[in-house]
Gaussian input, Z-matrix of N, CA and C with variables (Angstrom, degrees):
# hf/3-21g

backbone

0 1
 N
 C     1     B1
 C     2     B2     1     A1
 N     3     B3     2     A2     1     D1
 C     4     B4     3     A3     2     D2
 C     5     B5     4     A4     3     D3
 N     6     B6     5     A5     4     D4
 C     7     B7     6     A6     5     D5
 C     8     B8     7     A7     6     D6
 N     9     B9     8     A8     7     D7
 C    10    B10     9     A9     8     D8
 C    11    B11    10    A10     9     D9
 N    12    B12    11    A11    10    D10
 C    13    B13    12    A12    11    D11
 C    14    B14    13    A13    12    D12
 N    15    B15    14    A14    13    D13
 C    16    B16    15    A15    14    D14
 C    17    B17    16    A16    15    D15
 N    18    B18    17    A17    16    D16
 C    19    B19    18    A18    17    D17
 C    20    B20    19    A19    18    D18
 N    21    B21    20    A20    19    D19
 C    22    B22    21    A21    20    D20
 C    23    B23    22    A22    21    D21
 N    24    B24    23    A23    22    D22
 C    25    B25    24    A24    23    D23
 C    26    B26    25    A25    24    D24
 N    27    B27    26    A26    25    D25
 C    28    B28    27    A27    26    D26
 C    29    B29    28    A28    27    D27
 N    30    B30    29    A29    28    D28
 C    31    B31    30    A30    29    D29
 C    32    B32    31    A31    30    D30
 N    33    B33    32    A32    31    D31
 C    34    B34    33    A33    32    D32
 C    35    B35    34    A34    33    D33
 N    36    B36    35    A35    34    D34
 C    37    B37    36    A36    35    D35
 C    38    B38    37    A37    36    D36
 N    39    B39    38    A38    37    D37
 C    40    B40    39    A39    38    D38
 C    41    B41    40    A40    39    D39
 N    42    B42    41    A41    40    D40
 C    43    B43    42    A42    41    D41
 C    44    B44    43    A43    42    D42
 N    45    B45    44    A44    43    D43
 C    46    B46    45    A45    44    D44
 C    47    B47    46    A46    45    D45
 N    48    B48    47    A47    46    D46
 C    49    B49    48    A48    47    D47
 C    50    B50    49    A49    48    D48
 N    51    B51    50    A50    49    D49
 C    52    B52    51    A51    50    D50
 C    53    B53    52    A52    51    D51
 N    54    B54    53    A53    52    D52
 C    55    B55    54    A54    53    D53
 C    56    B56    55    A55    54    D54
 N    57    B57    56    A56    55    D55
 C    58    B58    57    A57    56    D56
 C    59    B59    58    A58    57    D57
 N    60    B60    59    A59    58    D58
 C    61    B61    60    A60    59    D59
 C    62    B62    61    A61    60    D60
 N    63    B63    62    A62    61    D61
 C    64    B64    63    A63    62    D62
 C    65    B65    64    A64    63    D63
 N    66    B66    65    A65    64    D64
 C    67    B67    66    A66    65    D65
 C    68    B68    67    A67    66    D66
 N    69    B69    68    A68    67    D67
 C    70    B70    69    A69    68    D68
 C    71    B71    70    A70    69    D69
 N    72    B72    71    A71    70    D70
 C    73    B73    72    A72    71    D71
 C    74    B74    73    A73    72    D72
 N    75    B75    74    A74    73    D73
 C    76    B76    75    A75    74    D74
 C    77    B77    76    A76    75    D75
 N    78    B78    77    A77    76    D76
 C    79    B79    78    A78    77    D77
 C    80    B80    79    A79    78    D78
 N    81    B81    80    A80    79    D79
 C    82    B82    81    A81    80    D80
 C    83    B83    82    A82    81    D81
 N    84    B84    83    A83    82    D82
 C    85    B85    84    A84    83    D83
 C    86    B86    85    A85    84    D84
 N    87    B87    86    A86    85    D85
 C    88    B88    87    A87    86    D86
 C    89    B89    88    A88    87    D87
 N    90    B90    89    A89    88    D88
 C    91    B91    90    A90    89    D89
 C    92    B92    91    A91    90    D90
 N    93    B93    92    A92    91    D91
 C    94    B94    93    A93    92    D92
 C    95    B95    94    A94    93    D93
 N    96    B96    95    A95    94    D94
 C    97    B97    96    A96    95    D95
 C    98    B98    97    A97    96    D96
 N    99    B99    98    A98    97    D97
 C   100   B100    99    A99    98    D98
 C   101   B101   100   A100    99    D99
 N   102   B102   101   A101   100   D100
 C   103   B103   102   A102   101   D101
 C   104   B104   103   A103   102   D102
 N   105   B105   104   A104   103   D103
 C   106   B106   105   A105   104   D104
 C   107   B107   106   A106   105   D105
 N   108   B108   107   A107   106   D106
 C   109   B109   108   A108   107   D107
 C   110   B110   109   A109   108   D108
 N   111   B111   110   A110   109   D109
 C   112   B112   111   A111   110   D110
 C   113   B113   112   A112   111   D111
 N   114   B114   113   A113   112   D112
 C   115   B115   114   A114   113   D113
 C   116   B116   115   A115   114   D114
 N   117   B117   116   A116   115   D115
 C   118   B118   117   A117   116   D116
 C   119   B119   118   A118   117   D117
 N   120   B120   119   A119   118   D118
 C   121   B121   120   A120   119   D119
 C   122   B122   121   A121   120   D120
 N   123   B123   122   A122   121   D121
 C   124   B124   123   A123   122   D122
 C   125   B125   124   A124   123   D123
 N   126   B126   125   A125   124   D124
 C   127   B127   126   A126   125   D125
 C   128   B128   127   A127   126   D126
 N   129   B129   128   A128   127   D127
 C   130   B130   129   A129   128   D128
 C   131   B131   130   A130   129   D129
 N   132   B132   131   A131   130   D130
 C   133   B133   132   A132   131   D131
 C   134   B134   133   A133   132   D132
 N   135   B135   134   A134   133   D133
 C   136   B136   135   A135   134   D134
 C   137   B137   136   A136   135   D135
 N   138   B138   137   A137   136   D136
 C   139   B139   138   A138   137   D137
 C   140   B140   139   A139   138   D138
 N   141   B141   140   A140   139   D139
 C   142   B142   141   A141   140   D140
 C   143   B143   142   A142   141   D141
 N   144   B144   143   A143   142   D142
 C   145   B145   144   A144   143   D143
 C   146   B146   145   A145   144   D144
 N   147   B147   146   A146   145   D145
 C   148   B148   147   A147   146   D146
 C   149   B149   148   A148   147   D147
 N   150   B150   149   A149   148   D148
 C   151   B151   150   A150   149   D149
 C   152   B152   151   A151   150   D150
 N   153   B153   152   A152   151   D151
 C   154   B154   153   A153   152   D152
 C   155   B155   154   A154   153   D153
 N   156   B156   155   A155   154   D154
 C   157   B157   156   A156   155   D155
 C   158   B158   157   A157   156   D156
 N   159   B159   158   A158   157   D157
 C   160   B160   159   A159   158   D158
 C   161   B161   160   A160   159   D159
 N   162   B162   161   A161   160   D160
 C   163   B163   162   A162   161   D161
 C   164   B164   163   A163   162   D162
 N   165   B165   164   A164   163   D163
 C   166   B166   165   A165   164   D164
 C   167   B167   166   A166   165   D165
 N   168   B168   167   A167   166   D166
 C   169   B169   168   A168   167   D167
 C   170   B170   169   A169   168   D168
 N   171   B171   170   A170   169   D169
 C   172   B172   171   A171   170   D170
 C   173   B173   172   A172   171   D171
 N   174   B174   173   A173   172   D172
 C   175   B175   174   A174   173   D173
 C   176   B176   175   A175   174   D174
 N   177   B177   176   A176   175   D175
 C   178   B178   177   A177   176   D176
 C   179   B179   178   A178   177   D177

   B1=1.4466
   B2=1.5228
   B3=1.3219
   B4=1.4590
   B5=1.5218
   B6=1.3102
   B7=1.4538
   B8=1.5267
   B9=1.3329
   B10=1.4647
   B11=1.5300
   B12=1.3270
   B13=1.4602
   B14=1.5264
   B15=1.3388
   B16=1.4628
   B17=1.5155
   B18=1.3286
   B19=1.4577
   B20=1.5245
   B21=1.3326
   B22=1.4647
   B23=1.5287
   B24=1.3474
   B25=1.4671
   B26=1.5320
   B27=1.3307
   B28=1.4690
   B29=1.5252
   B30=1.3310
   B31=1.4711
   B32=1.5264
   B33=1.3188
   B34=1.4637
   B35=1.5290
   B36=1.3355
   B37=1.4623
   B38=1.5275
   B39=1.3188
   B40=1.4582
   B41=1.5265
   B42=1.3313
   B43=1.4596
   B44=1.5209
   B45=1.3168
   B46=1.4605
   B47=1.5210
   B48=1.3196
   B49=1.4646
   B50=1.5234
   B51=1.3175
   B52=1.4598
   B53=1.5162
   B54=1.3126
   B55=1.4633
   B56=1.5211
   B57=1.3356
   B58=1.4583
   B59=1.5246
   B60=1.3331
   B61=1.4681
   B62=1.5305
   B63=1.3297
   B64=1.4651
   B65=1.5337
   B66=1.3509
   B67=1.4679
   B68=1.5214
   B69=1.3313
   B70=1.4665
   B71=1.5271
   B72=1.3408
   B73=1.4688
   B74=1.5209
   B75=1.3299
   B76=1.4527
   B77=1.5227
   B78=1.3234
   B79=1.4528
   B80=1.5156
   B81=1.3193
   B82=1.4600
   B83=1.5206
   B84=1.3308
   B85=1.4607
   B86=1.5216
   B87=1.3324
   B88=1.4699
   B89=1.5232
   B90=1.3277
   B91=1.4636
   B92=1.5173
   B93=1.3302
   B94=1.4625
   B95=1.5243
   B96=1.3248
   B97=1.4637
   B98=1.5275
   B99=1.3350
   B100=1.4675
   B101=1.5380
   B102=1.3402
   B103=1.4653
   B104=1.5341
   B105=1.3190
   B106=1.4740
   B107=1.5277
   B108=1.3280
   B109=1.4601
   B110=1.5244
   B111=1.3522
   B112=1.4641
   B113=1.5325
   B114=1.3307
   B115=1.4657
   B116=1.5208
   B117=1.3433
   B118=1.4608
   B119=1.5245
   B120=1.3112
   B121=1.4616
   B122=1.5199
   B123=1.3250
   B124=1.4679
   B125=1.5243
   B126=1.3369
   B127=1.4566
   B128=1.5231
   B129=1.3254
   B130=1.4689
   B131=1.5171
   B132=1.3297
   B133=1.4600
   B134=1.5211
   B135=1.3091
   B136=1.4630
   B137=1.5209
   B138=1.3134
   B139=1.4666
   B140=1.5293
   B141=1.3413
   B142=1.4708
   B143=1.5220
   B144=1.3240
   B145=1.4596
   B146=1.5242
   B147=1.3350
   B148=1.4534
   B149=1.5248
   B150=1.3303
   B151=1.4662
   B152=1.5276
   B153=1.3378
   B154=1.4544
   B155=1.5244
   B156=1.3249
   B157=1.4545
   B158=1.5165
   B159=1.3264
   B160=1.4705
   B161=1.5252
   B162=1.3234
   B163=1.4557
   B164=1.5194
   B165=1.3289
   B166=1.4642
   B167=1.5246
   B168=1.3295
   B169=1.4766
   B170=1.5267
   B171=1.3000
   B172=1.4612
   B173=1.5256
   B174=1.3238
   B175=1.4604
   B176=1.5108
   B177=1.3362
   B178=1.4780
   B179=1.4929
   A1=108.60
   A2=114.73
   A3=118.47
   A4=109.30
   A5=115.72
   A6=122.33
   A7=110.04
   A8=115.22
   A9=121.58
   A10=108.25
   A11=116.89
   A12=122.28
   A13=110.01
   A14=116.13
   A15=121.42
   A16=108.81
   A17=116.19
   A18=122.28
   A19=109.63
   A20=116.23
   A21=120.92
   A22=109.23
   A23=118.13
   A24=120.35
   A25=113.61
   A26=118.14
   A27=121.93
   A28=111.68
   A29=116.88
   A30=121.08
   A31=112.45
   A32=117.86
   A33=125.35
   A34=114.47
   A35=117.12
   A36=120.39
   A37=109.55
   A38=115.96
   A39=120.05
   A40=108.47
   A41=115.72
   A42=122.07
   A43=108.07
   A44=116.40
   A45=119.69
   A46=110.75
   A47=114.89
   A48=122.92
   A49=107.67
   A50=115.47
   A51=120.66
   A52=108.05
   A53=116.77
   A54=122.37
   A55=110.40
   A56=114.94
   A57=121.89
   A58=108.98
   A59=118.41
   A60=120.39
   A61=114.52
   A62=118.60
   A63=120.30
   A64=112.47
   A65=116.99
   A66=122.46
   A67=106.68
   A68=117.45
   A69=120.65
   A70=114.36
   A71=118.51
   A72=121.53
   A73=108.82
   A74=115.20
   A75=120.54
   A76=110.03
   A77=116.54
   A78=123.06
   A79=106.70
   A80=116.09
   A81=119.43
   A82=110.01
   A83=116.05
   A84=123.69
   A85=108.14
   A86=115.27
   A87=122.51
   A88=107.05
   A89=117.19
   A90=120.20
   A91=110.05
   A92=116.29
   A93=121.52
   A94=108.46
   A95=116.88
   A96=120.22
   A97=112.28
   A98=118.19
   A99=122.06
   A100=110.89
   A101=116.88
   A102=120.66
   A103=113.81
   A104=118.56
   A105=125.17
   A106=114.71
   A107=118.96
   A108=120.93
   A109=110.31
   A110=117.29
   A111=120.84
   A112=111.89
   A113=115.58
   A114=122.63
   A115=107.85
   A116=116.56
   A117=119.88
   A118=107.85
   A119=115.15
   A120=121.40
   A121=109.09
   A122=114.75
   A123=121.43
   A124=107.03
   A125=115.82
   A126=122.15
   A127=109.35
   A128=116.65
   A129=121.65
   A130=109.22
   A131=114.73
   A132=122.41
   A133=109.90
   A134=116.23
   A135=122.87
   A136=106.57
   A137=115.81
   A138=121.99
   A139=111.23
   A140=115.14
   A141=123.60
   A142=114.61
   A143=118.23
   A144=122.11
   A145=108.50
   A146=116.70
   A147=121.38
   A148=110.07
   A149=116.73
   A150=122.05
   A151=112.04
   A152=117.15
   A153=119.80
   A154=109.10
   A155=115.19
   A156=121.74
   A157=107.11
   A158=116.27
   A159=120.87
   A160=107.71
   A161=117.08
   A162=123.11
   A163=108.92
   A164=116.38
   A165=121.94
   A166=110.72
   A167=117.15
   A168=119.70
   A169=110.45
   A170=115.99
   A171=122.17
   A172=106.91
   A173=117.48
   A174=120.41
   A175=108.64
   A176=114.67
   A177=119.33
   A178=111.40
   D1=142.23
   D2=173.84
   D3=-144.52
   D4=156.35
   D5=-177.17
   D6=-88.87
   D7=132.84
   D8=178.85
   D9=-122.18
   D10=129.54
   D11=-179.72
   D12=-100.11
   D13=140.81
   D14=178.16
   D15=-154.76
   D16=171.37
   D17=-177.95
   D18=-97.27
   D19=129.29
   D20=177.93
   D21=-62.49
   D22=133.05
   D23=179.78
   D24=-74.85
   D25=-3.61
   D26=177.48
   D27=-101.90
   D28=-57.79
   D29=-172.38
   D30=-102.36
   D31=-7.25
   D32=176.79
   D33=67.48
   D34=10.93
   D35=176.09
   D36=-79.35
   D37=151.10
   D38=176.09
   D39=-78.43
   D40=126.54
   D41=178.05
   D42=-130.53
   D43=175.25
   D44=-179.01
   D45=-136.31
   D46=156.50
   D47=172.84
   D48=-134.46
   D49=155.88
   D50=173.44
   D51=-94.26
   D52=127.80
   D53=-178.53
   D54=-110.66
   D55=141.33
   D56=-179.56
   D57=-110.39
   D58=106.47
   D59=-177.90
   D60=-73.61
   D61=-2.82
   D62=179.61
   D63=-72.90
   D64=-14.97
   D65=175.99
   D66=-111.73
   D67=116.29
   D68=-170.33
   D69=-67.67
   D70=-35.59
   D71=178.76
   D72=-130.52
   D73=129.72
   D74=-177.53
   D75=-139.41
   D76=141.64
   D77=170.10
   D78=-137.63
   D79=126.21
   D80=-179.36
   D81=-155.76
   D82=170.92
   D83=-179.80
   D84=-106.66
   D85=131.91
   D86=177.88
   D87=-133.10
   D88=134.38
   D89=176.51
   D90=-81.54
   D91=141.37
   D92=175.43
   D93=-62.60
   D94=133.54
   D95=-179.45
   D96=-75.10
   D97=-9.18
   D98=178.52
   D99=-99.32
   D100=-58.62
   D101=-174.38
   D102=-100.65
   D103=-7.26
   D104=175.64
   D105=70.18
   D106=10.17
   D107=176.78
   D108=-78.15
   D109=148.51
   D110=-178.86
   D111=-76.85
   D112=136.38
   D113=-179.81
   D114=-123.38
   D115=129.77
   D116=174.06
   D117=-86.42
   D118=123.08
   D119=-177.60
   D120=-112.92
   D121=129.76
   D122=176.10
   D123=-120.88
   D124=127.93
   D125=-175.84
   D126=-131.97
   D127=139.36
   D128=173.39
   D129=-132.39
   D130=135.32
   D131=176.84
   D132=-118.44
   D133=151.62
   D134=171.89
   D135=-134.00
   D136=113.03
   D137=-178.15
   D138=51.51
   D139=52.39
   D140=177.91
   D141=64.46
   D142=13.24
   D143=176.66
   D144=-110.56
   D145=130.97
   D146=179.78
   D147=-67.41
   D148=119.67
   D149=-179.37
   D150=-103.89
   D151=-32.09
   D152=-179.05
   D153=-148.13
   D154=137.51
   D155=173.78
   D156=-139.47
   D157=126.70
   D158=-178.79
   D159=-137.57
   D160=129.86
   D161=177.89
   D162=-125.36
   D163=115.70
   D164=-175.81
   D165=-123.26
   D166=147.65
   D167=174.94
   D168=-67.76
   D169=151.85
   D170=175.84
   D171=-91.22
   D172=125.92
   D173=178.97
   D174=-73.21
   D175=129.47
   D176=-176.62
   D177=-112.31

């Protein structure tokens, strides 16, 4: 597991998530630790190296 920092698509604050490279493709929902809005996170790894990270707002 390692910590990845990114900008919240709602409040624009820098936040972090813990990523697990043992699963090569992941999509999940994580709430912003600042504004509490839900963020859809898509992550892809290749041989334990982060290849893609995308954080998008959830349309409500």
